[in-house]
C-alpha positions in Angstrom: 140.4 93.7 127.8 140.4 90.2 129.2 137.1 89.4 131.1 137.8 86.8 133.9 135.1 85.0 135.8 135.8 84.7 139.6 134.1 81.8 141.0 134.8 82.6 144.8 132.5 82.3 147.6 135.3 84.3 150.3 134.8 88.0 150.7 138.3 88.9 151.1 139.6 86.8 148.7 137.6 88.2 146.3 138.5 91.6 146.9 142.1 90.6 146.3 141.2 89.1 143.2 139.1 91.9 142.4 141.5 95.0 143.0 144.8 92.8 141.8 143.4 92.0 138.3 141.3 95.1 137.7 144.8 97.5 138.4 146.6 95.0 135.5 144.1 95.3 133.0 141.1 92.8 133.1 137.3 93.0 133.4 136.1 91.0 136.0 132.7 89.6 137.0 132.2 87.2 139.7 130.4 85.0 140.9 130.0 83.4 144.7 127.7 80.3 144.6 128.5 77.0 142.3 125.2 76.5 141.2 125.4 79.6 138.8 129.0 79.5 137.5 128.0 76.8 134.7 125.7 79.1 133.5 127.5 82.4 134.0 130.5 80.2 132.3 128.7 78.7 129.5 126.3 81.3 128.3 128.5 84.6 128.4 131.7 85.5 127.0 134.8 85.1 129.5 138.7 85.1 128.7 139.4 82.8 131.6 137.5 81.3 134.6 139.4 81.4 138.1 137.4 78.7 140.4 137.3 78.1 143.4 136.8 74.2 144.9 135.7 75.2 147.8 132.1 76.5 146.1 129.0 75.9 147.8 126.2 74.3 146.0 128.5 72.6 143.8 131.7 71.7 144.1 134.2 73.4 141.8 135.7 70.1 140.8 131.8 69.2 139.4 131.5 72.3 137.9 134.4 71.7 135.6 133.6 68.6 135.1 130.3 69.7 134.0 131.7 72.6 132.1 134.0 70.1 130.3 130.8 67.5 129.3 129.4 70.9 127.9 132.2 70.9 125.1 133.3 74.7 126.9 137.2 75.3 125.9 137.0 78.2 128.4 140.4 78.6 130.3 140.2 77.6 134.2 142.9 78.7 136.5 141.2 76.2 139.9 142.7 77.8 143.1 142.5 76.5 146.3 143.4 75.4 149.7 142.9 71.6 149.1 145.6 69.9 149.9 145.8 68.1 146.4 147.2 65.0 146.1 148.8 63.6 142.6 145.6 61.9 141.3 143.8 64.8 142.4 145.9 67.5 140.2 145.7 64.6 137.3 142.4 64.9 136.8 142.4 68.7 137.2 144.9 68.5 134.6 142.9 65.9 132.5 140.1 68.1 132.3 142.3 71.4 131.3 142.5 73.0 134.3 145.9 75.3 135.9 146.8 74.8 139.7 147.2 77.8 142.3 147.8 76.5 146.2 146.2 79.2 148.0 147.5 81.2 149.9 149.1 82.6 146.7 150.5 86.1 146.1 149.0 88.6 143.6 152.1 88.4 141.3 152.6 84.7 141.3 148.5 84.4 140.1 148.9 87.1 137.3 152.0 85.5 136.1 149.9 81.8 135.6 147.0 84.3 134.0 148.9 86.0 131.4 150.4 82.4 130.7 147.3 80.7 130.4 145.6 83.8 128.1 148.6 83.8 126.4 148.7 79.9 125.1 144.4 80.6 124.6 143.2 80.7 121.1 141.6 83.8 120.4 
């Protein structure tokens, strides 16, 4: 069963994500702080990181940059309420991240999650 690390600080979004992902057969773990997500993502075995860009103590983009600097190939799905311009999207894709804009429907997020996991090496 794939395990997904959710890096999100909004309790309602965390509850929504956990419920939807667990109902669809995924194990989940949650971190709410940008300073701990990097440690968890590099020291524990996860199949996917769902990363909010607006985390406290380290912006999600900084977390993503540092994760890639550690040579981590962990697949990342960025969720954000930020309005992203072309350059922002290009930067996220340069770091190998897929993006889903908030608000989103669980059905759409699950489709993206499955697509990412189907593409990642086992």
